[in-house]
MARDO-235219 format. One record per residue (C-alpha): x, y, z. Coordinates in nm, 4 decimals, padded with zeros to 6 digits. Example, Ala and Ser with C-alpha at 12.3 -4.5 7.8 and 13.67 -1.06 7.14 Angstrom:
REM MARDO-235219
x	y	z
01.2300	-00.4500	00.7800
01.3670	-00.1060	00.7140
***
This chain:
REM MARDO-235219
x	y	z
15.9269	05.0393	09.4394
15.7470	05.2946	09.2243
15.4663	05.2975	09.4729
15.6878	05.4831	09.7106
15.7878	05.7408	09.4497
15.6056	06.0658	09.5026
15.6233	06.3650	09.2743
15.7231	06.6926	09.4273
15.4300	06.9301	09.4521
15.4289	07.2379	09.2335
15.5549	07.5369	09.4231
15.4504	07.8936	09.4059
15.6865	08.0710	09.1715
15.6575	08.3858	09.3713
15.7981	08.2187	09.6841
16.1550	08.1248	09.5998
16.2097	07.9360	09.9227
15.8802	07.7432	09.9449
15.9391	07.3671	09.9845
16.3012	07.4254	10.0686
16.2851	07.1803	10.3622
16.0644	06.9251	10.1787
16.2206	06.6262	09.9992
16.1109	06.2916	09.8670
16.1352	06.0230	10.1415
16.2341	05.7735	09.8731
16.5803	05.9242	09.8674
16.6231	05.9014	10.2398
16.9070	05.6496	10.2733
16.8670	05.6386	10.6463
16.5407	05.4441	10.6044
16.6675	05.1972	10.3399
16.7248	04.9332	10.6045
16.3564	04.9327	10.6782
16.2479	04.9493	10.3122
16.1141	04.5990	10.2265
16.1053	04.6509	09.8489
16.4603	04.7766	09.8449
16.5911	04.4893	10.0572
16.4081	04.2358	09.8365
16.5588	04.3862	09.5233
16.9043	04.3653	09.6738
16.8667	03.9972	09.7617
16.7261	03.8847	09.4228
16.8860	03.8605	09.0816
16.7305	04.1965	08.9927
16.9968	04.3601	09.1966
17.2788	04.1620	09.0313
17.1955	04.2003	08.6611
17.4900	04.2110	08.4244
17.5574	04.5344	08.2393
17.3801	04.5850	07.9108
17.6133	04.5980	07.6121
17.5496	04.8476	07.3376
17.7363	05.0394	07.0675
17.6869	05.3556	07.2566
17.8196	05.3492	07.6077
17.5347	05.3084	07.8485
17.4970	05.4579	08.1849
17.3998	05.1213	08.3230
17.6298	05.0108	08.5956
17.7724	04.6753	08.6960
17.7318	04.6379	09.0677
17.9027	04.3894	09.2864
17.6992	04.1709	09.5053
17.5778	04.3817	09.7878
17.5366	04.2786	10.1402
17.2092	04.3015	10.3111
17.3119	04.6346	10.4512
17.4394	04.7877	10.1301
17.7959	04.8436	10.0234
17.9931	05.1320	10.1517
18.2217	05.1368	09.8451
18.1752	05.3397	09.5336
17.9843	05.1736	09.2491
18.1431	05.2803	08.9227
17.9392	05.3249	08.6105
18.0352	05.1910	08.2699
18.1937	05.5276	08.1957
18.4036	05.5119	08.5076
18.2208	05.7804	08.7089
18.0470	05.7289	09.0418
17.6993	05.5964	09.0020
17.3954	05.7666	09.1403
17.3517	05.6979	09.5053
17.7193	05.6117	09.5607
17.9253	05.7318	09.8513
18.2235	05.9473	09.7583
18.4746	06.0912	09.9999
18.2568	06.0051	10.2913
17.9550	06.2006	10.1589
17.6561	06.0199	10.0171
17.5698	06.1514	09.6750
17.1970	06.1907	09.6126
17.0385	05.9315	09.3903
16.8969	06.2063	09.1721
16.9736	06.5661	09.0922
16.6198	06.6686	09.1782
16.6755	06.8064	09.5229
16.6717	07.1290	09.7108
16.9518	07.3713	09.6310
17.2472	07.3467	09.8623
17.1579	07.0083	09.9990
17.4480	06.7885	10.0958
17.4455	06.4763	10.2993
17.7182	06.4074	10.5430
17.8503	06.0647	10.6084
17.7486	06.0982	10.9663
17.4088	05.9546	11.0187
17.1497	06.1415	11.2124
17.2734	06.4957	11.1244
17.0041	06.7611	11.0842
16.9374	06.9369	10.7566
17.1422	07.2597	10.7692
17.2108	07.3983	10.4187
17.3298	07.7390	10.5493
17.5738	07.5913	10.7948
17.4124	07.7562	11.0926
17.4926	07.4632	11.3170
17.8616	07.5240	11.2682
17.8602	07.8126	11.5192
18.0234	08.1561	11.4852
18.3120	08.2101	11.2464
18.6518	08.1822	11.3982
18.8098	08.5183	11.4985
19.0286	08.6950	11.2463
19.3921	08.6474	11.2797
19.5375	08.9230	11.4956
19.7332	09.1830	11.2987
20.0861	09.2201	11.4138
20.1637	09.5790	11.5074
20.5316	09.5144	11.4709
20.5099	09.4315	11.1053
20.6704	09.6841	10.8680
20.3530	09.7177	10.6619
20.1490	09.8093	10.9681
20.4064	10.0654	11.0832
20.4068	10.2281	10.7386
20.0274	10.2370	10.7332
20.0085	10.4053	11.0753
20.2786	10.6569	10.9874
20.1009	10.7477	10.6646
19.7801	10.8035	10.8585
19.9632	11.0313	11.1033
20.1102	11.2384	10.8183
19.7643	11.2933	10.6682
19.6301	11.4011	11.0062
19.9117	11.6548	11.0507
19.8456	11.8040	10.7069
19.4756	11.8419	10.7892
19.5529	12.0010	11.1272
19.7919	12.2447	10.9590
19.5252	12.3525	10.7108
19.2654	12.3946	10.9867
19.5040	12.6053	11.1963
19.5709	12.8278	10.8967
19.1998	12.8779	10.8340
19.1563	12.9741	11.2005
19.4308	13.2357	11.1729
19.6912	13.0545	11.3853
19.9706	13.0770	11.1283
20.2487	12.9792	11.3683
20.0762	12.6560	11.4712
19.9959	12.5798	11.1073
20.3641	12.6100	11.0170
20.4711	12.3839	11.3043
20.2230	12.1176	11.1974
20.3403	12.1442	10.8356
20.7041	12.1024	10.9408
20.6167	11.8016	11.1566
20.4276	11.6461	10.8652
20.7315	11.6979	10.6425
20.9629	11.5257	10.8906
20.7348	11.2278	10.9331
20.6817	11.1991	10.5581
21.0576	11.1695	10.5009
21.0740	10.8917	10.7603
20.7848	10.7229	10.5812
20.9654	10.7378	10.2465
21.2788	10.5779	10.3933
21.0761	10.2969	10.5476
20.8914	10.2337	10.2219
21.2184	10.2145	10.0322
21.3369	09.9429	10.2703
21.0197	09.7348	10.2436
20.8889	09.7897	09.8903
21.0177	09.9022	09.5561
21.0693	10.2749	09.4902
20.7812	10.2917	09.2428
20.5383	10.2049	09.5244
20.6069	10.5329	09.7089
20.2945	10.7491	09.7605
20.3780	11.0530	09.5451
20.0446	11.2209	09.6130
20.1192	11.2312	09.9844
20.4670	11.3727	09.9234
20.3225	11.6402	09.6943
20.0538	11.7447	09.9429
20.3041	11.7646	10.2303
20.5482	11.9810	10.0349
20.2765	12.2029	09.8912
20.1231	12.2630	10.2334
20.4651	12.3403	10.3816
20.5381	12.5948	10.1079
20.1962	12.7568	10.1591
20.2534	12.7891	10.5329
20.5985	12.9394	10.4786
20.4416	13.1976	10.2475
20.1607	13.2726	10.4941
20.4217	13.3392	10.7653
20.6148	13.5680	10.5260
20.9130	13.3292	10.5172
20.9472	13.3810	10.1455
21.2948	13.2331	10.0961
21.1924	12.9027	10.2548
20.8680	12.9018	10.0575
21.0518	12.9515	09.7279
21.2967	12.6718	09.8101
21.0103	12.4336	09.8847
20.8292	12.5265	09.5642
21.1516	12.4671	09.3717
21.1704	12.1144	09.5145
20.8203	12.0441	09.3838
20.8674	12.2074	09.0448
21.1993	12.0354	08.9672
21.0627	11.6892	09.0495
20.9481	11.5452	08.7146
20.7473	11.2743	08.8913
20.4885	11.5321	09.0036
20.2297	11.5958	08.7361
20.1111	11.9548	08.6759
20.3707	12.0903	08.9188
20.4424	12.3736	08.6774
20.1265	12.5497	08.7899
20.2932	12.6252	09.1204
20.5108	12.8774	08.9422
20.2117	13.1088	08.9760
20.2564	13.0928	09.3533
20.6260	13.1617	09.3126
20.5416	13.4622	09.0995
20.3057	13.5866	09.3719
20.5865	13.5647	09.6274
20.8214	13.7625	09.4045
20.5438	14.0191	09.3602
20.5163	14.0581	09.7380
20.8930	14.1017	09.7516
20.8617	14.3717	09.4808
21.0865	14.1702	09.2530
20.8637	14.2463	08.9573
21.0896	14.1157	08.6804
21.1079	13.7678	08.8344
20.7355	13.7768	08.9082
20.6576	13.8388	08.5412
20.9053	13.5663	08.4413
20.7391	13.3019	08.6575
20.3898	13.4112	08.5566
20.4819	13.3634	08.1922
20.6454	13.0248	08.2626
20.3268	12.9124	08.4354
20.1188	13.0469	08.1476
20.3241	12.8408	07.9000
20.2696	12.5190	08.0971
19.8931	12.5561	08.1335
19.6972	12.4181	07.8348
19.4535	12.6411	07.6525
19.1555	12.4378	07.7726
19.2028	12.5917	08.1191
19.0790	12.9281	08.0000
18.9834	13.0731	08.3384
19.3215	13.0027	08.4962
19.5057	13.1527	08.2008
19.2930	13.4675	08.2294
19.3794	13.5033	08.5985
19.7510	13.4655	08.5301
19.7325	13.7265	08.2551
19.5582	13.9589	08.4984
19.8465	13.9114	08.7442
20.0907	13.9930	08.4663
19.8993	14.3115	08.3869
19.8960	14.4226	08.7523
20.2717	14.3612	08.7744
20.3280	14.5727	08.4654
20.1299	14.8554	08.6282
20.3519	14.8364	08.9354
20.6615	14.8622	08.7176
20.5163	15.1562	08.5231
20.5034	14.9620	08.1953
20.1518	15.0776	08.1143
20.1632	14.9807	07.7461
20.2344	14.6165	07.8302
19.9682	14.6259	08.0996
19.7169	14.7639	07.8494
19.7955	14.4761	07.6111
19.7229	14.2196	07.8836
19.3997	14.3818	07.9974
19.2765	14.4405	07.6433
19.3259	14.0715	07.5697
19.1331	13.9791	07.8846
18.8458	14.2148	07.8007
18.8228	14.0646	07.4513
18.8314	13.7021	07.5715
18.6539	13.7016	07.9076
18.5672	14.0536	08.0332
18.5506	14.1054	08.4080
18.5240	14.3991	08.6441
18.8799	14.3975	08.7792
19.0402	14.3825	08.4366
18.8149	14.6612	08.3106
18.8944	14.8843	08.6060
19.2695	14.8204	08.5728
19.2453	14.9005	08.2016
19.0929	15.2389	08.2869
19.3730	15.3025	08.5365
19.6346	15.2218	08.2713
19.4825	15.4589	08.0162
19.4480	15.7248	08.2892
19.8200	15.6883	08.3611
19.9139	15.7576	07.9997
19.6463	16.0283	07.9604
19.4519	15.8804	07.6669
19.1065	16.0405	07.6984
18.9318	15.8539	07.4188
19.0589	15.5171	07.5378
18.9421	15.6030	07.8890
18.5921	15.6617	07.7562
18.5900	15.3353	07.5610
18.7277	15.1435	07.8594
18.4581	15.2928	08.0842
18.1931	15.1782	07.8389
18.3481	14.8291	07.8394
18.3421	14.8267	08.2192
17.9755	14.9256	08.2186
17.8978	14.6449	07.9728
18.0517	14.3646	08.1821
17.7664	14.1214	08.2622
17.6999	14.0668	08.6309
17.5266	13.7304	08.5797
17.2985	13.7724	08.8782
16.9228	13.7439	08.9140
16.6981	14.0444	08.9181
16.5463	14.1612	09.2458
16.1985	14.0832	09.1111
16.2772	13.7158	09.1532
16.2602	13.7572	09.5294
15.9169	13.9191	09.5250
15.6278	13.6788	09.5660
15.3903	13.6988	09.2649
15.1053	13.5231	09.4433
14.9699	13.4345	09.7846
15.0751	13.0735	09.7586
15.2198	12.9856	10.1041
15.4579	12.7288	09.9585
15.5986	12.9821	09.7103
15.6308	13.2428	09.9843
15.8249	13.0005	10.2037
16.0642	12.9223	09.9196
16.1205	13.2919	09.8486
16.1817	13.3631	10.2162
16.4344	13.0799	10.2265
16.6332	13.2044	09.9271
16.5992	13.5757	09.9990
16.9100	13.5836	10.2179
17.0888	13.2581	10.1447
17.4564	13.2327	10.0511
17.3859	13.2679	09.6806
17.1886	13.5864	09.7375
17.4646	13.7255	09.9578
17.7197	13.6491	09.6872
17.5024	13.8301	09.4323
17.4839	14.1348	09.6597
17.8600	14.1353	09.7080
17.9184	14.1129	09.3349
17.6776	14.3980	09.2672
17.8333	14.6118	09.5405
18.1794	14.5486	09.3993
18.0630	14.6430	09.0494
17.9101	14.9677	09.1766
18.2288	15.0493	09.3657
18.4453	14.9998	09.0560
18.2132	15.2058	08.8386
18.1833	15.4918	09.0879
18.5578	15.5024	09.1456
18.6329	15.4930	08.7741
18.3822	15.7720	08.7050
18.5278	15.9934	08.9794
18.8762	15.9250	08.8428
18.8190	16.0029	08.4752
18.5440	16.2676	08.4973
18.7817	16.5617	08.5635
19.0172	16.4674	08.2766
18.8095	16.3333	07.9874
18.6550	16.6721	07.9116
18.7482	17.0375	07.9415
18.5964	17.0611	08.2909
18.5031	16.8086	08.5541
18.1357	16.9092	08.5344
18.1180	16.8146	08.1645
18.3051	16.4927	08.2395
18.0576	16.4025	08.5140
17.7692	16.4724	08.2808
17.9165	16.2331	08.0203
17.9621	15.9617	08.2830
17.6056	16.0136	08.4067
17.4658	15.9736	08.0550
17.6633	15.6526	07.9988
17.5499	15.5098	08.3317
17.1866	15.5975	08.2645
17.1988	15.3947	07.9412
17.3346	15.0867	08.1228
17.2097	14.8363	08.3776
17.3358	15.0612	08.6595
17.0734	15.3342	08.6248
17.0506	15.3902	08.9995
17.4181	15.4953	09.0104
17.3463	15.8068	08.8019
17.2002	15.9889	09.1017
17.4985	15.8932	09.3166
17.7296	16.0391	09.0538
17.5313	16.3617	09.0596
17.5680	16.3826	09.4371
17.9385	16.3110	09.4023
17.9550	16.5972	09.1548
17.8197	16.8264	09.4265
18.0816	16.6946	09.6682
18.3520	16.7772	09.4153
18.2200	17.1323	09.4078
18.2536	17.1383	09.7859
18.6154	17.0271	09.7688
18.6815	17.3085	09.5245
18.5203	17.5575	09.7678
18.2443	17.6306	09.5161
17.9579	17.6164	09.7659
17.7025	17.7866	09.5435
17.7400	17.5278	09.2681
17.7284	17.2496	09.5277
17.4030	17.3844	09.6691
17.2506	17.4241	09.3237
17.3461	17.0698	09.2279
17.1970	16.9282	09.5449
16.8784	17.1297	09.5060
16.8180	16.9555	09.1731
16.7266	16.6419	09.3694
16.4298	16.7975	09.5465
16.1993	16.6502	09.2815
16.3691	16.3125	09.2613
16.2619	15.9936	09.4329
16.2593	15.9818	09.8114
16.5957	15.8087	09.8647
16.7949	16.0511	09.6518
16.5997	16.3487	09.7801
16.6756	16.2491	10.1377
17.0479	16.2145	10.0694
17.0684	16.5513	09.8944
16.8658	16.7278	10.1628
17.0870	16.5757	10.4314
17.3959	16.7210	10.2673
17.2293	17.0593	10.2250
17.1342	17.0585	10.5904
17.4938	16.9798	10.6782
17.6266	17.2668	10.4640
17.3929	17.5236	10.6159
17.4706	17.3939	10.9648
17.8430	17.4523	10.9107
17.7641	17.8063	10.7962
17.5624	17.8591	11.1184
17.2452	17.9155	10.9180
17.0401	17.6996	11.1505
16.7028	17.7956	11.0037
16.7977	17.6710	10.6570
16.9692	17.3674	10.8105
16.6530	17.2832	11.0026
16.4376	17.3270	10.6909
16.6428	17.0843	10.4827
16.6733	16.8452	10.7743
16.2920	16.8347	10.7895
16.2807	16.7696	10.4148
16.5310	16.4853	10.4506
16.3375	16.3293	10.7383
16.0044	16.3569	10.5567
16.1541	16.1981	10.2449
16.3040	15.9083	10.4377
16.2028	15.8726	10.7994
16.4490	15.5853	10.8411
16.7538	15.7884	10.7338
16.9714	15.8081	11.0488
17.1888	16.0845	10.9041
16.8864	16.3029	10.8405
16.7603	16.2478	11.1945
17.1049	16.3266	11.3338
17.1220	16.6555	11.1447
16.7735	16.7447	11.2622
16.8816	16.6768	11.6176
17.1844	16.9010	11.5651
16.9707	17.1948	11.4591
16.7512	17.1484	11.7674
17.0641	17.1136	11.9828
17.1968	17.4430	11.8468
16.8720	17.6133	11.9567
16.9186	17.4828	12.3119
16.6323	17.2322	12.3174
16.8396	16.9422	12.4463
16.5494	16.7136	12.5411
16.4044	16.7263	12.1909
16.7499	16.6815	12.0368
16.7958	16.3670	12.2448
16.4701	16.2284	12.1046
16.5929	16.2720	11.7454
16.9238	16.1075	11.8302
16.7414	15.8147	11.9932
16.5239	15.7691	11.6850
16.8350	15.7678	11.4661
16.9824	15.4955	11.6871
16.6626	15.2928	11.6655
16.6831	15.3046	11.2856
17.0556	15.2271	11.2753
17.2221	15.1079	11.5929
17.5651	15.1603	11.4304
17.5144	15.5349	11.3823
17.8094	15.6516	11.5897
17.7393	16.0226	11.5298
17.3984	15.9954	11.6959
17.5417	15.8015	11.9901
17.8181	16.0593	12.0385
17.5771	16.3509	12.0170
17.3338	16.2006	12.2636
17.6224	16.1712	12.5084
17.6928	16.5442	12.4639
17.3238	16.6149	12.5135
17.3184	16.4255	12.8428
17.6234	16.6263	12.9543
17.4343	16.9471	12.8829
17.1417	16.8123	13.0841
17.3812	16.7204	13.3670
17.2810	16.3528	13.3378
17.6393	16.2410	13.3739
17.5723	15.8720	13.4368
17.3740	15.8387	13.1147
17.6349	16.0410	12.9256
17.9098	15.8137	13.0555
17.7109	15.5068	12.9509
17.6768	15.6441	12.5959
18.0466	15.7195	12.5633
18.1471	15.3807	12.7030
17.9234	15.2107	12.4457
18.0809	15.4235	12.1758
18.4255	15.3320	12.3038
18.3388	14.9650	12.2553
18.2655	15.0434	11.8882
18.5452	15.2946	11.8226
18.8302	15.1645	12.0320
19.0860	15.4286	11.9336
18.8690	15.7366	11.8965
19.0444	16.0302	12.0631
18.7203	16.2266	12.0914
18.5457	15.9466	12.2771
18.8390	15.8949	12.5136
18.8478	16.2652	12.5959
18.4735	16.2773	12.6603
18.4940	15.9831	12.9007
18.7783	16.1517	13.0887
18.5861	16.4803	13.0960
18.2723	16.3122	13.2345
18.4757	16.1476	13.5109
18.6280	16.4868	13.5911
18.2795	16.6380	13.6157
18.1824	16.3492	13.8432
18.4789	16.4448	14.0655
18.6660	16.1234	14.0028
19.0149	16.2497	13.9083
19.1808	15.9075	13.9227
18.9509	15.7688	13.6528
18.9841	16.0902	13.4535
19.3641	16.0598	13.4596
19.3464	15.6931	13.3577
19.1344	15.7718	13.0501
19.3561	16.0666	12.9613
19.6517	15.8289	12.9697
19.4696	15.6125	12.7151
19.4035	15.9242	12.5090
19.7740	16.0111	12.5078
19.8586	15.6579	12.3973
19.6373	15.7186	12.0909
19.7544	16.0773	12.0191
20.0883	16.1088	12.1993
20.1674	16.4498	12.0458
19.8477	16.6280	12.1492
19.9681	16.9200	12.3596
19.6292	17.0074	12.5063
19.5631	16.6560	12.6291
19.9079	16.6540	12.7901
19.8479	16.9896	12.9600
19.5052	16.8689	13.0770
19.6631	16.5659	13.2379
19.9279	16.7885	13.3959
19.6562	17.0074	13.5411
19.4847	16.7065	13.7000
19.8091	16.5898	13.8589
19.8702	16.9436	13.9821
19.5270	16.9544	14.1426
19.6101	16.6262	14.3167
19.9344	16.7749	14.4507
20.1732	16.5655	14.2408
20.3984	16.8456	14.1147
20.6626	16.6180	13.9596
20.4110	16.4345	13.7378
20.2393	16.7614	13.6567
20.5728	16.9119	13.5499
20.6456	16.6099	13.3290
20.3208	16.6434	13.1316
20.3329	17.0232	13.1175
20.6869	17.0047	12.9842
20.5819	16.7482	12.7180
20.2949	16.9750	12.6214
20.5332	17.2712	12.5912
20.7726	17.0638	12.3804
20.5009	16.9837	12.1245
20.3347	17.3262	12.1306
20.5586	17.6004	12.2805
20.3032	17.8794	12.2335
20.0448	17.7917	12.4966
20.0507	18.0818	12.7437
19.8910	17.8802	13.0261
20.1551	17.6085	12.9986
20.4388	17.8626	12.9785
20.3036	18.0453	13.2832
20.2806	17.7237	13.4872
20.6326	17.6116	13.3957
20.7814	17.9513	13.4816
20.6000	17.9563	13.8144
20.7154	17.6009	13.8871
21.0829	17.6900	13.8396
21.0495	18.0020	14.0562
20.8801	17.7977	14.3261
21.1605	17.5416	14.3172
21.4253	17.8213	14.3360
21.5512	17.7732	13.9786
21.4902	18.1256	13.8578
21.7490	18.1007	13.5806
21.5438	17.8268	13.4102
21.2228	18.0255	13.4429
21.3716	18.3131	13.2402
21.3439	18.1330	12.9046
20.9734	18.0642	12.9538
20.8863	18.4242	13.0437
21.0961	18.5507	12.7535
20.8954	18.3270	12.5176
20.5727	18.4574	12.6740
20.6892	18.8142	12.6124
20.7500	18.7248	12.2477
20.3980	18.5810	12.2180
20.2352	18.8771	12.3966
20.4723	19.1725	12.3466
20.2159	19.4262	12.4710
20.1832	19.2547	12.8083
20.4380	19.4098	13.0463
20.3953	19.1426	13.3123
20.6100	18.8900	13.1239
20.9008	19.1320	13.0927
20.8671	19.2237	13.4584
20.8866	18.8523	13.5462
21.2054	18.8205	13.3392
21.3634	19.1114	13.5277
21.2412	18.9685	13.8565
21.4083	18.6334	13.7777
21.7386	18.8109	13.7044
21.7055	19.0038	14.0298
21.6232	18.6938	14.2374
21.9126	18.4992	14.0864
22.1614	18.7764	14.1876
22.2320	18.9099	13.8389
22.1583	19.2728	13.9312
22.3236	19.4317	13.6303
22.1151	19.2212	13.3914
21.8050	19.2984	13.5978
21.8848	19.6733	13.5841
21.9254	19.6623	13.2065
21.5973	19.4741	13.1725
21.4103	19.7239	13.3895
21.5549	20.0127	13.1871
21.4388	19.8462	12.8667
21.0904	19.7983	13.0156
21.0837	20.1657	13.1215
21.1624	20.2740	12.7678
20.8724	20.0655	12.6330
20.6289	20.1378	12.9170
20.7312	20.4747	13.0705
20.4196	20.4974	13.2894
20.4642	20.1591	13.4605
20.4939	20.2211	13.8366
20.6305	19.8775	13.9268
20.9208	19.9141	13.6863
21.0161	20.2574	13.8296
21.0042	20.1307	14.1863
21.2547	19.8552	14.1147
21.4733	20.0933	13.9154
21.4900	20.3238	14.2194
21.5780	20.0311	14.4474
21.8436	19.8877	14.2225
22.0047	20.2251	14.1476
22.0109	20.3089	14.5195
22.1756	19.9764	14.6130
22.4299	19.9963	14.3350
22.4885	20.3690	14.3847
22.4039	20.5003	14.0429
22.3372	20.8659	13.9665
22.0181	20.7902	13.7773
21.8368	20.7207	14.1024
21.7243	21.0851	14.1390
21.5791	21.0892	13.7894
21.3819	20.7667	13.8432
21.2665	20.8852	14.1871
21.1265	21.2053	14.0347
20.9395	21.0115	13.7691
20.8040	20.7721	14.0322
20.6675	21.0604	14.2460
20.5022	21.2156	13.9443
20.3361	20.8863	13.8504
20.2197	20.8230	14.2073
20.0677	21.1716	14.2200
19.8890	21.1041	13.8917
19.7675	20.7780	14.0369
19.6180	20.9531	14.3404
19.4424	21.2058	14.1169
19.3038	20.9240	13.9049
19.1780	20.7336	14.2101
19.0036	21.0471	14.3389
18.8307	21.0942	14.0047
18.7188	20.7348	14.0068
18.5895	20.7685	14.3626
18.4033	21.0878	14.2869
18.2531	20.9351	13.9744
18.1409	20.6303	14.1740
17.9822	20.8509	14.4397
17.7958	21.0609	14.1829
17.6688	20.7894	13.9476
17.6769	20.4743	14.1594
17.8313	20.2842	13.8716
18.1924	20.1717	13.8785
18.3910	20.3249	13.6014
18.7489	20.2107	13.5692
19.0111	20.3586	13.3532
19.3155	20.1746	13.2277
19.6558	20.3092	13.3095
19.7810	20.2687	12.9567
20.0385	20.0081	13.0528
19.9315	19.6532	13.1027
20.1427	19.6071	13.4110
20.0283	19.9124	13.6075
19.8272	19.8489	13.9202
19.6720	20.1973	13.9223
19.3503	20.0656	13.7643
19.0937	19.9366	14.0168
18.8299	19.6686	13.9728
18.4751	19.7331	14.0819
18.2764	19.4985	14.3018
18.0533	19.4059	14.0089
18.3372	19.2218	13.8401
18.4711	19.4826	13.5943
18.8093	19.4031	13.4449
19.0916	19.6231	13.5666
19.4580	19.6027	13.5135
19.6022	19.3172	13.7198
19.8354	19.0271	13.6895
19.7022	18.6778	13.6479
19.6282	18.4656	13.9485
19.9255	18.2525	13.8574
20.1694	18.5392	13.8918
20.0028	18.6839	14.2001
20.0896	18.3610	14.3775
20.4571	18.4358	14.3151
20.6674	18.6729	14.5264
20.5308	19.0223	14.4961
20.7121	19.2646	14.2744
20.7262	19.5161	14.5556
20.9142	19.2790	14.7862
21.2886	19.3192	14.8370
21.4901	19.1333	14.5817
21.6602	18.9281	14.8563
21.3370	18.7763	14.9793
21.1884	18.4472	14.8637
20.8431	18.2955	14.8809
20.7256	17.9411	14.9585
20.3855	17.9832	14.8006
20.2825	17.7062	14.5592
20.2080	17.8113	14.2024
19.8395	17.8193	14.1156
19.8249	17.6282	13.7868
19.4831	17.7325	13.6653
19.3833	17.5353	13.3573
19.1556	17.6101	13.0675
18.9609	17.3284	12.9020
19.1901	17.2159	12.6176
18.9016	17.1530	12.3843
18.7059	17.4611	12.4788
18.3331	17.4965	12.4233
18.3769	17.3836	12.0647
18.3913	17.0178	12.1652
18.0391	17.0372	12.2963
17.9041	17.1026	11.9506
17.7260	16.7945	11.8186
17.8556	16.5984	11.5245
17.6970	16.6414	11.1872
17.6114	16.3401	10.9791
17.8689	16.3754	10.7075
18.2255	16.2680	10.6391
18.4346	16.2218	10.9585
18.7383	16.4406	11.0005
18.9678	16.4035	11.2963
19.2104	16.6752	11.3957
19.4646	16.5210	11.6256
19.5267	16.8373	11.8218
19.1934	17.0087	11.8732
18.9455	16.7274	11.8078
18.7351	16.9157	11.5545
18.3802	16.7966	11.5967
18.2272	16.8899	11.2606
18.2398	16.5481	11.1056
18.1163	16.4247	10.7708
17.9371	16.0941	10.7215
18.0809	15.8346	10.4848
17.7359	15.7365	10.3635
17.6585	16.0906	10.2508
17.9805	16.2118	10.1007
18.1370	15.9144	09.9223
18.5049	15.9348	09.8535
***
C-alpha cells in the first residue's frame, strides 16, 4: 500500500496557488474499486483487526466487516467521532488533512474539482424591494426633502430669492409629512433631527433674504426653543441681525449678548465677530462709550481692520483727539498677513520656477491678498482724511502728522496719496495757491506720484483757461507715465482747446488703448468727431459709452444731438425721451424736445413739453415767447397775457413784451385795460411810435379828449423819424458804410438794419409772425408761431471732459468733470 503513497512536491513559497489542482491519487476514492492492495486488505483479517486497548484512549477504530465495495456508513472511532475516510452527511471526508485548501468532495461521483463554486452558475437575483413598504416610502421622501433643500440653496446663490423661498417652503411641508410617517413606523427617537434642523434653518434664511423678517424670526424661535437641537443658541446671532435691519437696536444687542453667552470661549473668532456686531449696534444707537469698550476689547484680543476703523469713528464722535491718534496707530499696526510682492518675482531663469510663479501670480489666493490690501488702504486713507482736520490746530498739521505715521509703517506708499489728498482739501477750501504748491512738491518724486500730481495741475490750469500751463503739466504727466489715461486725456483736452481736433483724437485713442474703461476719453473723442463732422463715428462712440454708462444724461443728450445733426428727428426725439426719463425735471431738455415736435408740426405735443419746461424753469425767455405765441395763435389771448407779463418782469427794458400784453388786452376786447396799458407804456417809453399809434386809435374809437394830444406827439415823432432816416441815408451815401442809430426805445421801428447784418431795433422773429401791431384791433391772423429754439446746452457742452472727479449738473450738464482716480474722496 505504501508503494502507492507519494509525497507532495515542495512548492514555491512565492506562488501561493501553485499545486492547487494537484493531489495525491492515493486519496482518490473513486479508484478504490480498482486498487488491488486496498481490496486485498479489505478481504483479509488485516481489515478486521480488533481495536487495541490501552490506558489512554486510542484513535484506533473498530470497523465492521466491510463488503467488497466498501461500506457507505460512518465508521466511528474509539472516541466516538467519525474516522478518517468516513462518509458524513453525504460528503466523503478526506482520509487525511493534507489536502488543498477549500477542497470538498461531494457524494456525487464524477463531479469536477471546483473549489470556488464556479460551476454553480450566477448568483440568484436579489429579492425585489417593495416600493409600497413604509420604509421605502420614508427613504424616498427623505431623499426628496434633501434635494429640495439643495435646490433652495442653489437658487439663493444664483439670486433667485423667490424660487429659493418656494423650494424651502416645499421642503418644510414634505419634512413634516416625513416626521408623521416616521412616528407611525418607528419610535420617536429614530426621527432624523439633523434633517429637521437643516430644513428649518434654510427656511428661516430664505425668509430673511426675502425681507420677511417676522416669519424668519418665528422660524428661528422654533429652532432655538427646541432643546433637542444642539448648538441652536448660535442662531440668536441671526435673530440679532434681523432686529438690526429692523432698527430695533435694543433687541439686537439683547440677542447678540445671549448668543455670546452660549458660545464657549474656545470659539474665539466667533465671539470676536459677535462683539464687533455689538459695537456697531452701539454706534447706531449713539452709545459711543459702550461701542468703544467693545472695540477696545477686540483690538486687545484679536485686532482687525474693521474694528480699528470703527474705534476711530467712535473716538471721532466724542471728539477725543489723543485717543484718535492712538487708535490710528493701532489701525496702522494691524498685521495684513499677506506675502510680499517680491515672492512673485522670479529670482532665477529656471523654467520650472517661472511656471510656478506665473501660475500663482493671479490665483485666488493672490486675488484675496490684493483685496485685503486694498481694503486696508481704503480704511487707512478714510481714517486719515477724517481725523486730519481735527487732531491738530489746522488740517495741514493734521495731515502732516498722519503722513509721518504712515511713513513709519508698512504702508509707506500711502504717504504720497495722503499728500495729494491734502492738495485736494486745499481745492475744496478754494485755496488754489496752496493746492498748486502742494502738487508741485511731487515734481521730484517717483514717476507714478509725479504723473498723478502733474495730471491734477494740468486739470487746474485747464479750468482756469490757462491752456499753456495746462499743456505743460500734461506733457510732464505723460512723460512721467505714458500709460496714464488721465494724463493723456488732459493732454488731448489742451490740444482740443487749441482747435487741433485730429491730434486731440489721437491722444484720446491712446488713452483708450491704455485703459479701455476710460469713459472721459471715449466721450471726448465723440465730441472731437462731431467737430470734424464725422457724425457716424461720433454716434458709434456715444453708443459705446451708453452701453457702459446706461443712465448718463450727457451721453443721452449727445446721441440725440447727433441724430438731430444727421436729420433724423424721430431718433432724436426717442433719445430725448430717454433723457427725460433720467432727468425728468430738466427744463432745457424738455424745451428741446418741444422744439423738435414743433418742427415736425405736432403743436399739441410741443405745447405739452414747452409747458413742462416752463413749469420747472419759468424764466426761459424762448419758452415764454413760444407759449405766448401759441395761445395767441389758438385765439386764447387772455392766457397769453400772463406769459408776456412774466417776460416783461424778466426784461423790463424791452418794450416789446409790454406791447404784447396791451395787444392781448386789445384783441380780447378789453379796450379799457388795453388803453391803461398803452398809457403806462407811453409813460415809460415816451418816444415809442407803436404805442402812440394805438393810443390814437383807441382814444378815437372811444371818443376821448386825449386823442389830440397823442396825435400831436405822434406827428412830432414821425417827423423826427424822417429826419433821422435822411441823416442815415446821407451818411450811407457819403461813407458807404451803414451806420444805424438806435431810437432809444427798444420797441421803436425807426432804427434800420443795414444789408451787412448790423443789428437794428426790431422785434424777434417769433413776434413778427404774430398779427402786426399796426393792424386794426379787430383783425386776427392765422399765421403759425415760429418757435425758434436755442441749443439748451449751448456751446459749453462741446468742451471736452477733463480727467478729474465727475460732477453732473442735472440742468445744464456741466462738462468739466473730475476723475475719481485723481481726486480721491
